[in-house]
Structure formats: structure tokens, C-alpha cells
PAFI-496917 format. One record per residue (C-alpha): residue number from 1; residue in one letter; x, y, z. Coordinates in Angstrom, 3 decimals, always signed. Layout:
BEGIN
+-----+------+----------+----------+----------+
| seq | type |       xx |       yy |       zz |
+-----+------+----------+----------+----------+
| NUM |    A |        X |        Y |        Z |
...
+-----+------+----------+----------+----------+
% end
This chain:
BEGIN
+-----+------+----------+----------+----------+
| seq | type |       xx |       yy |       zz |
+-----+------+----------+----------+----------+
|   1 |    X | +109.370 | +118.522 | +133.893 |
|   2 |    X | +107.076 | +116.909 | +136.444 |
|   3 |    X | +103.809 | +115.218 | +135.382 |
|   4 |    X | +101.817 | +118.160 | +136.793 |
|   5 |    X | +103.836 | +120.585 | +134.627 |
|   6 |    X | +103.337 | +118.572 | +131.428 |
|   7 |    X | +101.450 | +120.419 | +128.677 |
|   8 |    X |  +97.804 | +119.588 | +128.130 |
|   9 |    X |  +97.099 | +117.191 | +125.247 |
|  10 |    X |  +97.246 | +119.084 | +121.964 |
|  11 |    X |  +93.902 | +118.824 | +120.112 |
|  12 |    X |  +95.702 | +118.548 | +116.771 |
|  13 |    X |  +97.739 | +115.622 | +118.095 |
|  14 |    X |  +94.533 | +113.923 | +119.188 |
|  15 |    X |  +93.044 | +114.457 | +115.715 |
|  16 |    X |  +96.183 | +113.018 | +114.119 |
|  17 |    X |  +96.197 | +109.957 | +116.374 |
|  18 |    X |  +92.549 | +109.306 | +115.543 |
|  19 |    X |  +93.383 | +109.671 | +111.841 |
|  20 |    X |  +96.198 | +107.101 | +111.901 |
|  21 |    X |  +94.130 | +104.763 | +114.060 |
|  22 |    X |  +91.225 | +104.734 | +111.620 |
|  23 |    X |  +92.841 | +105.407 | +108.239 |
|  24 |    X |  +96.222 | +103.721 | +108.697 |
|  25 |    X |  +94.931 | +100.926 | +110.931 |
|  26 |    X |  +98.069 | +101.067 | +113.062 |
|  27 |    X |  +98.586 |  +98.419 | +115.695 |
|  28 |    X |  +97.726 |  +99.471 | +119.245 |
|  29 |    X | +101.366 |  +99.363 | +120.340 |
|  30 |    X | +102.503 | +101.490 | +117.379 |
|  31 |    X |  +99.749 | +103.998 | +118.159 |
|  32 |    X | +100.855 | +104.156 | +121.795 |
|  33 |    X | +104.475 | +104.783 | +120.745 |
|  34 |    X | +103.368 | +107.579 | +118.371 |
|  35 |    X | +101.470 | +109.202 | +121.223 |
|  36 |    X | +104.468 | +109.000 | +123.600 |
|  37 |    X | +106.802 | +110.476 | +120.974 |
|  38 |    X | +104.421 | +113.361 | +120.262 |
|  39 |    X | +104.037 | +114.030 | +123.983 |
|  40 |    X | +107.838 | +114.231 | +124.157 |
|  41 |    X | +107.802 | +116.728 | +121.280 |
|  42 |    X | +105.121 | +118.795 | +123.053 |
|  43 |    X | +107.298 | +118.894 | +126.186 |
|  44 |    X | +110.262 | +120.132 | +124.128 |
|  45 |    X | +108.067 | +122.841 | +122.590 |
|  46 |    X | +106.683 | +123.873 | +125.994 |
|  47 |    X | +110.204 | +124.501 | +127.265 |
|  48 |    X | +110.576 | +127.059 | +124.460 |
|  49 |    X | +107.088 | +128.486 | +125.074 |
|  50 |    X | +106.125 | +127.566 | +121.528 |
|  51 |    X | +102.961 | +125.916 | +120.194 |
|  52 |    X | +103.651 | +122.544 | +118.607 |
|  53 |    X | +102.779 | +123.705 | +115.105 |
|  54 |    X | +105.145 | +126.685 | +115.276 |
|  55 |    X | +108.264 | +124.542 | +115.618 |
|  56 |    X | +110.877 | +124.979 | +112.907 |
|  57 |    X | +113.623 | +122.877 | +111.414 |
|  58 |    X | +116.271 | +124.266 | +113.798 |
|  59 |    X | +114.128 | +123.318 | +116.806 |
|  60 |    X | +113.806 | +119.713 | +115.629 |
|  61 |    X | +117.568 | +119.467 | +115.139 |
|  62 |    X | +118.120 | +120.930 | +118.613 |
|  63 |    X | +115.757 | +118.383 | +120.178 |
|  64 |    X | +117.591 | +115.572 | +118.405 |
|  65 |    X | +120.959 | +116.752 | +119.700 |
|  66 |    X | +119.539 | +116.858 | +123.222 |
|  67 |    X | +118.297 | +113.280 | +122.948 |
|  68 |    X | +121.583 | +112.077 | +121.501 |
|  69 |    X | +123.692 | +113.763 | +124.175 |
|  70 |    X | +121.335 | +112.260 | +126.756 |
|  71 |    X | +122.287 | +108.768 | +125.615 |
|  72 |    X | +119.451 | +107.959 | +123.207 |
|  73 |    X | +120.652 | +105.647 | +120.435 |
|  74 |    X | +120.658 | +106.687 | +116.806 |
|  75 |    X | +118.105 | +103.996 | +116.032 |
|  76 |    X | +115.810 | +105.195 | +118.811 |
|  77 |    X | +116.052 | +108.797 | +117.607 |
|  78 |    X | +115.311 | +107.682 | +114.031 |
|  79 |    X | +112.107 | +105.982 | +115.184 |
|  80 |    X | +111.015 | +109.057 | +117.146 |
|  81 |    X | +111.851 | +111.328 | +114.216 |
|  82 |    X | +109.794 | +109.125 | +111.895 |
|  83 |    X | +106.746 | +109.626 | +114.109 |
|  84 |    X | +107.280 | +113.386 | +114.236 |
|  85 |    X | +107.741 | +113.559 | +110.477 |
|  86 |    X | +104.466 | +111.701 | +109.909 |
|  87 |    X | +102.617 | +114.075 | +112.228 |
|  88 |    X | +103.930 | +117.187 | +110.491 |
|  89 |    X | +103.208 | +115.681 | +107.056 |
|  90 |    X |  +99.583 | +115.229 | +108.137 |
|  91 |    X |  +99.484 | +118.777 | +109.544 |
|  92 |    X | +100.762 | +120.176 | +106.240 |
|  93 |    X |  +98.141 | +118.187 | +104.319 |
|  94 |    X |  +95.483 | +119.682 | +106.581 |
|  95 |    X |  +96.755 | +123.199 | +105.839 |
|  96 |    X |  +97.789 | +123.742 | +109.463 |
|  97 |    X | +101.442 | +124.485 | +108.602 |
|  98 |    X | +103.223 | +125.665 | +105.478 |
|  99 |    X | +105.932 | +123.011 | +105.475 |
| 100 |    X | +107.174 | +119.976 | +107.384 |
| 101 |    X | +109.944 | +121.115 | +109.781 |
| 102 |    X | +111.186 | +117.533 | +110.231 |
| 103 |    X | +111.324 | +116.719 | +106.536 |
| 104 |    X | +115.058 | +117.086 | +105.903 |
| 105 |    X | +116.277 | +116.201 | +109.391 |
| 106 |    X | +118.344 | +113.042 | +109.694 |
| 107 |    X | +118.948 | +111.043 | +112.822 |
| 108 |    X | +122.518 | +110.206 | +113.908 |
| 109 |    X | +123.911 | +107.133 | +112.215 |
| 110 |    X | +123.119 | +104.007 | +114.136 |
| 111 |    X | +125.130 | +100.840 | +114.299 |
| 112 |    X | +123.367 |  +97.852 | +112.792 |
| 113 |    X | +123.915 |  +94.842 | +115.019 |
| 114 |    X | +123.251 |  +91.507 | +113.382 |
| 115 |    X | +120.083 |  +89.777 | +114.563 |
| 116 |    X | +120.589 |  +86.847 | +116.892 |
| 117 |    X | +119.931 |  +83.561 | +115.154 |
| 118 |    X | +120.417 |  +79.831 | +115.566 |
| 119 |    X | +122.649 |  +77.520 | +113.595 |
| 120 |    X | +120.939 |  +75.069 | +111.269 |
| 121 |    X | +121.664 |  +72.189 | +113.651 |
| 122 |    X | +120.306 |  +74.125 | +116.645 |
| 123 |    X | +117.155 |  +75.168 | +114.816 |
| 124 |    X | +116.418 |  +71.678 | +113.476 |
| 125 |    X | +117.094 |  +70.129 | +116.876 |
| 126 |    X | +114.727 |  +72.596 | +118.531 |
| 127 |    X | +112.015 |  +72.107 | +115.893 |
| 128 |    X | +112.226 |  +68.310 | +116.311 |
| 129 |    X | +112.418 |  +68.407 | +120.115 |
| 130 |    X | +109.650 |  +66.472 | +121.874 |
| 131 |    X | +109.087 |  +66.621 | +125.612 |
| 132 |    X | +107.950 |  +63.104 | +126.589 |
| 133 |    X | +106.712 |  +64.199 | +130.005 |
| 134 |    X | +104.579 |  +67.074 | +128.751 |
| 135 |    X | +100.797 |  +67.229 | +128.474 |
| 136 |    X | +100.050 |  +65.930 | +124.911 |
| 137 |    X |  +97.690 |  +68.862 | +124.271 |
| 138 |    X | +100.278 |  +71.481 | +125.254 |
| 139 |    X | +103.049 |  +69.581 | +123.470 |
| 140 |    X | +101.115 |  +69.392 | +120.173 |
| 141 |    X | +100.198 |  +73.083 | +120.310 |
| 142 |    X | +103.709 |  +74.328 | +121.139 |
| 143 |    X | +105.341 |  +72.068 | +118.547 |
| 144 |    X | +103.007 |  +73.467 | +115.882 |
| 145 |    X | +103.843 |  +77.035 | +116.902 |
| 146 |    X | +107.582 |  +76.333 | +116.619 |
| 147 |    X | +107.154 |  +74.769 | +113.182 |
| 148 |    X | +105.251 |  +77.803 | +111.886 |
| 149 |    X | +107.725 |  +80.281 | +113.348 |
| 150 |    X | +110.783 |  +78.508 | +111.946 |
| 151 |    X | +109.215 |  +76.879 | +108.876 |
| 152 |    X | +107.322 |  +79.958 | +107.657 |
| 153 |    X | +109.279 |  +82.866 | +109.154 |
| 154 |    X | +106.212 |  +84.398 | +110.790 |
| 155 |    X | +106.313 |  +87.270 | +113.236 |
| 156 |    X | +104.898 |  +86.437 | +116.653 |
| 157 |    X | +101.989 |  +88.842 | +116.115 |
| 158 |    X | +101.185 |  +87.159 | +112.812 |
| 159 |    X | +101.242 |  +83.755 | +114.515 |
| 160 |    X |  +98.964 |  +84.925 | +117.325 |
| 161 |    X |  +96.558 |  +86.393 | +114.752 |
| 162 |    X |  +96.013 |  +83.151 | +112.819 |
| 163 |    X |  +92.549 |  +81.603 | +112.650 |
| 164 |    X |  +91.688 |  +78.012 | +111.833 |
| 165 |    X |  +89.785 |  +78.999 | +108.681 |
| 166 |    X |  +89.303 |  +82.018 | +106.451 |
| 167 |    X |  +86.307 |  +84.233 | +107.192 |
| 168 |    X |  +84.917 |  +87.649 | +106.386 |
| 169 |    X |  +85.397 |  +88.588 | +110.031 |
| 170 |    X |  +89.089 |  +87.663 | +109.848 |
| 171 |    X |  +89.455 |  +89.903 | +106.780 |
| 172 |    X |  +87.759 |  +92.826 | +108.548 |
| 173 |    X |  +89.689 |  +92.389 | +111.791 |
| 174 |    X |  +93.074 |  +92.002 | +110.073 |
| 175 |    X |  +93.635 |  +88.380 | +111.088 |
| 176 |    X |  +95.189 |  +85.560 | +109.088 |
| 177 |    X |  +94.451 |  +81.877 | +108.624 |
| 178 |    X |  +96.020 |  +78.610 | +107.526 |
| 179 |    X |  +94.827 |  +76.666 | +104.487 |
| 180 |    X |  +96.246 |  +73.177 | +105.043 |
| 181 |    X |  +94.788 |  +71.802 | +101.842 |
| 182 |    X |  +96.602 |  +74.431 |  +99.779 |
| 183 |    X |  +99.644 |  +74.322 | +102.077 |
| 184 |    X |  +99.594 |  +78.077 | +102.707 |
| 185 |    X |  +99.439 |  +80.480 | +105.621 |
| 186 |    X |  +97.797 |  +83.850 | +104.932 |
| 187 |    X |  +98.911 |  +86.600 | +107.297 |
| 188 |    X |  +98.561 |  +90.333 | +107.744 |
| 189 |    X | +101.999 |  +91.829 | +108.375 |
| 190 |    X | +103.397 |  +95.270 | +109.064 |
| 191 |    X | +101.834 |  +98.127 | +107.167 |
| 192 |    X |  +98.626 |  +96.079 | +106.766 |
| 193 |    X | +100.298 |  +94.111 | +103.953 |
| 194 |    X |  +98.847 |  +90.669 | +103.370 |
| 195 |    X | +101.048 |  +87.854 | +102.142 |
| 196 |    X | +100.880 |  +84.101 | +101.668 |
| 197 |    X | +103.723 |  +81.814 | +102.719 |
| 198 |    X | +104.095 |  +78.095 | +102.001 |
| 199 |    X | +103.569 |  +75.665 | +104.865 |
| 200 |    X | +106.013 |  +72.771 | +104.510 |
| 201 |    X | +105.463 |  +69.097 | +105.257 |
| 202 |    X | +106.813 |  +69.244 | +108.810 |
| 203 |    X | +104.664 |  +72.260 | +109.713 |
| 204 |    X | +101.590 |  +70.710 | +108.058 |
| 205 |    X | +102.038 |  +67.485 | +110.012 |
| 206 |    X | +102.468 |  +69.406 | +113.277 |
| 207 |    X |  +99.360 |  +71.485 | +112.565 |
| 208 |    X |  +97.242 |  +68.418 | +111.792 |
| 209 |    X |  +98.384 |  +66.812 | +115.047 |
| 210 |    X |  +97.461 |  +69.976 | +116.949 |
| 211 |    X |  +94.065 |  +70.414 | +115.272 |
| 212 |    X |  +93.182 |  +66.812 | +116.133 |
| 213 |    X |  +93.586 |  +67.704 | +119.826 |
| 214 |    X |  +92.624 |  +71.377 | +119.861 |
| 215 |    X |  +88.993 |  +70.862 | +120.919 |
| 216 |    X |  +89.758 |  +68.245 | +123.603 |
| 217 |    X |  +89.580 |  +70.456 | +126.714 |
| 218 |    X |  +86.319 |  +71.979 | +125.500 |
| 219 |    X |  +84.314 |  +68.818 | +124.854 |
| 220 |    X |  +83.294 |  +67.313 | +121.557 |
| 221 |    X |  +82.781 |  +70.643 | +119.794 |
| 222 |    X |  +85.559 |  +73.063 | +118.951 |
| 223 |    X |  +85.637 |  +76.307 | +120.973 |
| 224 |    X |  +83.770 |  +79.313 | +119.582 |
| 225 |    X |  +87.082 |  +81.192 | +119.484 |
| 226 |    X |  +88.318 |  +80.988 | +115.850 |
| 227 |    X |  +91.978 |  +81.320 | +116.868 |
| 228 |    X |  +94.329 |  +78.611 | +115.686 |
| 229 |    X |  +96.313 |  +78.700 | +118.922 |
| 230 |    X |  +94.335 |  +78.849 | +122.152 |
| 231 |    X |  +94.976 |  +78.344 | +125.839 |
| 232 |    X |  +93.340 |  +75.881 | +128.203 |
| 233 |    X |  +90.300 |  +78.115 | +128.638 |
| 234 |    X |  +89.750 |  +78.465 | +124.916 |
| 235 |    X |  +90.980 |  +82.051 | +124.528 |
| 236 |    X |  +93.394 |  +83.125 | +121.802 |
| 237 |    X |  +97.034 |  +83.052 | +122.902 |
| 238 |    X |  +98.620 |  +86.497 | +123.098 |
| 239 |    X | +102.026 |  +87.334 | +121.649 |
| 240 |    X | +103.375 |  +87.579 | +125.202 |
| 241 |    X | +102.142 |  +84.125 | +126.135 |
| 242 |    X | +103.763 |  +82.696 | +122.984 |
| 243 |    X | +107.051 |  +84.344 | +124.003 |
| 244 |    X | +106.825 |  +82.696 | +127.426 |
| 245 |    X | +105.959 |  +79.261 | +125.990 |
| 246 |    X | +108.873 |  +79.432 | +123.554 |
| 247 |    X | +111.316 |  +80.500 | +126.271 |
| 248 |    X | +110.186 |  +77.591 | +128.470 |
| 249 |    X | +110.408 |  +75.119 | +125.591 |
| 250 |    X | +113.934 |  +76.276 | +124.844 |
| 251 |    X | +114.914 |  +75.628 | +128.459 |
| 252 |    X | +113.314 |  +72.180 | +128.342 |
| 253 |    X | +115.217 |  +71.391 | +125.144 |
| 254 |    X | +118.489 |  +72.497 | +126.707 |
| 255 |    X | +119.127 |  +75.232 | +124.139 |
| 256 |    X | +121.908 |  +77.432 | +125.512 |
| 257 |    X | +120.640 |  +80.669 | +123.952 |
| 258 |    X | +117.489 |  +82.183 | +125.532 |
| 259 |    X | +114.933 |  +81.783 | +122.766 |
| 260 |    X | +112.331 |  +84.208 | +121.539 |
| 261 |    X | +109.985 |  +83.991 | +118.510 |
| 262 |    X | +111.866 |  +86.512 | +116.365 |
| 263 |    X | +115.016 |  +84.416 | +116.679 |
| 264 |    X | +113.255 |  +81.636 | +114.782 |
| 265 |    X | +112.212 |  +84.142 | +112.112 |
| 266 |    X | +115.851 |  +85.184 | +111.796 |
| 267 |    X | +116.871 |  +81.531 | +111.568 |
| 268 |    X | +114.292 |  +80.953 | +108.826 |
| 269 |    X | +115.676 |  +83.839 | +106.751 |
| 270 |    X | +119.390 |  +83.271 | +107.322 |
| 271 |    X | +119.141 |  +79.538 | +106.585 |
| 272 |    X | +117.331 |  +80.249 | +103.318 |
| 273 |    X | +120.076 |  +82.694 | +102.305 |
| 274 |    X | +122.808 |  +80.232 | +103.329 |
| 275 |    X | +121.181 |  +77.621 | +101.108 |
| 276 |    X | +121.288 |  +79.924 |  +98.098 |
| 277 |    X | +117.778 |  +81.345 |  +98.378 |
| 278 |    X | +117.028 |  +84.332 |  +96.133 |
| 279 |    X | +117.061 |  +87.540 |  +98.207 |
| 280 |    X | +113.914 |  +88.913 |  +96.552 |
| 281 |    X | +112.071 |  +85.674 |  +97.284 |
| 282 |    X | +113.198 |  +85.802 | +100.908 |
| 283 |    X | +111.983 |  +89.410 | +101.045 |
| 284 |    X | +108.519 |  +88.315 |  +99.870 |
| 285 |    X | +108.397 |  +85.437 | +102.346 |
| 286 |    X | +109.320 |  +87.733 | +105.245 |
| 287 |    X | +106.954 |  +90.492 | +104.165 |
| 288 |    X | +109.658 |  +93.179 | +104.111 |
| 289 |    X | +108.640 |  +96.363 | +102.330 |
| 290 |    X | +112.226 |  +96.912 | +101.151 |
| 291 |    X | +114.910 |  +94.452 | +100.140 |
| 292 |    X | +117.360 |  +96.600 | +102.130 |
| 293 |    X | +115.863 |  +95.174 | +105.315 |
| 294 |    X | +116.368 |  +91.652 | +104.010 |
| 295 |    X | +120.000 |  +92.277 | +103.080 |
| 296 |    X | +121.062 |  +91.966 | +106.725 |
| 297 |    X | +120.843 |  +88.200 | +106.215 |
| 298 |    X | +123.559 |  +88.329 | +103.585 |
| 299 |    X | +125.845 |  +89.604 | +106.367 |
| 300 |    X | +124.837 |  +86.623 | +108.481 |
| 301 |    X | +125.626 |  +84.377 | +105.522 |
| 302 |    X | +129.062 |  +85.954 | +105.132 |
| 303 |    X | +129.761 |  +85.317 | +108.825 |
| 304 |    X | +128.853 |  +81.666 | +108.257 |
| 305 |    X | +131.177 |  +81.425 | +105.266 |
| 306 |    X | +133.983 |  +83.160 | +107.155 |
| 307 |    X | +133.618 |  +80.719 | +110.050 |
| 308 |    X | +133.831 |  +77.762 | +107.640 |
| 309 |    X | +136.940 |  +79.272 | +106.059 |
| 310 |    X | +138.615 |  +79.829 | +109.428 |
| 311 |    X | +138.052 |  +76.216 | +110.436 |
| 312 |    X | +138.701 |  +74.426 | +107.162 |
| 313 |    X | +141.167 |  +76.333 | +104.988 |
| 314 |    X | +144.865 |  +75.538 | +105.527 |
| 315 |    X | +145.841 |  +79.154 | +104.871 |
| 316 |    X | +143.325 |  +80.635 | +107.317 |
| 317 |    X | +145.771 |  +80.551 | +110.226 |
| 318 |    X | +149.214 |  +81.992 | +109.904 |
| 319 |    X | +152.046 |  +79.980 | +111.368 |
| 320 |    X | +154.071 |  +81.862 | +113.964 |
| 321 |    X | +157.432 |  +83.036 | +112.592 |
| 322 |    X | +160.380 |  +80.759 | +113.297 |
| 323 |    X | +162.854 |  +81.976 | +115.929 |
+-----+------+----------+----------+----------+
% end
């Protein structure tokens, strides 16, 4: 279907998107993905000459099979289906349909690849890396970001949303802050769930070093921007700019694996599990809604144990049979 043949925006979809934007306080990117998925559903319905709200369970299953045969992964279909299911749930609550046609539809099973992580030695080396030729202001800021990502297991969006101090505005806008005196970082994670995570000695020291320099490019007074991490012009760093800074720092440190912020979050979680950390506690620190999500790190831990066994145990390698 060409762009000119695409169906006009459905008014009920627009009402739903406004509802989740205001009531659910979804992130802008999540809202954009919901809109794209519902536009895809509207295109499917248009091919059958059906209004969106007249789709039935069999239609949803047919659309899923089409996506799967077209190469869409099971995980991708599951995410799309979740957005459709939420829309139809809302429509049923509004009395627009009698039942949710996506309610009992399941996406194809998806493989669950293990998240990429760093070994303990790699992560500690990277956290302690100092670039002697770097601008001291940039170096202090980037070192503090690394310490919070690895030492606290923050998501990159949570890191970008940190302020220097707590405020009513931060509460209203869904931002977090760091309380160095209490040794805690307060963040707003997925699903608008707030949590507090401990800030260790290394991260606290890095943050104090950064805060001592933070106002330098702006004169004696700190910038009006409340963000903890700012750029040279005083504006809050975006998640994308943090990605780029971390990738560059990894190259400067000579880390073989291309680094990204979520890799440090994975390292935080897997190293806690390897050290005997309680899975429920790790779940709380990561801000996972379900412990099932956290259990992936037990698989990482098993891989670590298996690697140790293969290297160290005398019975790990079978001797070739004698001729």
C-alpha cells in the first residue's frame, strides 16, 4: 500500500493515544511505537475493507501469520500484539466493542538471546579507566556517568533524567535526582515506577569530582539547567549523546567490545548474581516489574560457572581414545 492509499487516521485511535499519553504518561518513543503499530493494524483492516473496531480474533491471528511469514521475529510480533491488545482493552472499556479480539492471541515463540555483558575484569578496568589527555571537565563528567551506569545499574534514560537535587518540578516532570548525603539515586523507571538505588563509594567519589567542576564553563554560578549531566553549553545530555560518549570512551580505553549503556546495566546485574546476590534484591535494584525478567542473569551466571568448569576441572575434557 502506498502512502497515498493509507487509511485516514482513525479518530478512536487518536483518542486512545491521547488517553495513554495523559493517563499512562508513556514515554514519547513508546507512544510513537504504539501509533506505528496501530497504523499497521489499520492498514491490515483496510485491505479487508473492515473498520478497525470490527476486527475479530481470526483477523488478528491472520495478521500475525502474515508478519511472521514476512520475516518479523516472534519478539517483534509480541510487542506489536501487546500494543494492539491495549488498544482493544481500552475500546472495550469505552463500550465501543463487546470483547477484545486480541485477548487470547499469542505471538510465535521467540528465542531469548542472552544480553551482552562484560566480564568483571573488563567492567572494573573500564570503570577505573582515566584518559590523561582528555579535558578534565569532560573526563570527570564521563567517569561519573560510567560509575552510575555500572555501579547502580541505571538505564540510560534514567541517567539522562537525573537532576542535581530533588524538586517539586522533578517530581511533576518524572525526573530523578541523586542524594549524595544519603548515598542514594532516585529514578523514575519503566511504567512510571520510582525506585531508589544505593550509590557506592566509587560512584559517590566520581560524582563529587564532577560536581566540583560542573559549573566551570558557565562561570562562578551553576547553570540554570537542573540536570546532573550537561554538555558544554549547559543543556541536559540526551540519551543519544550519552551513548556516543560511552562508545568513544570504550574505544579510548581499548575495550574490544563496542560499548553501550545497557551493557553496563547488564554487567551490574550479572556480577551481582555471580557474587551470590539475592534475585529478588537484584530485581528491585533494576526496577523490573517481574522477577522473570531478572532471571535471565541466572543464565549468564551458569555460563560463567560452566566456563570455569571447562578450564579448571580435570574431568571437563575427555582424553582421546587410545589407538
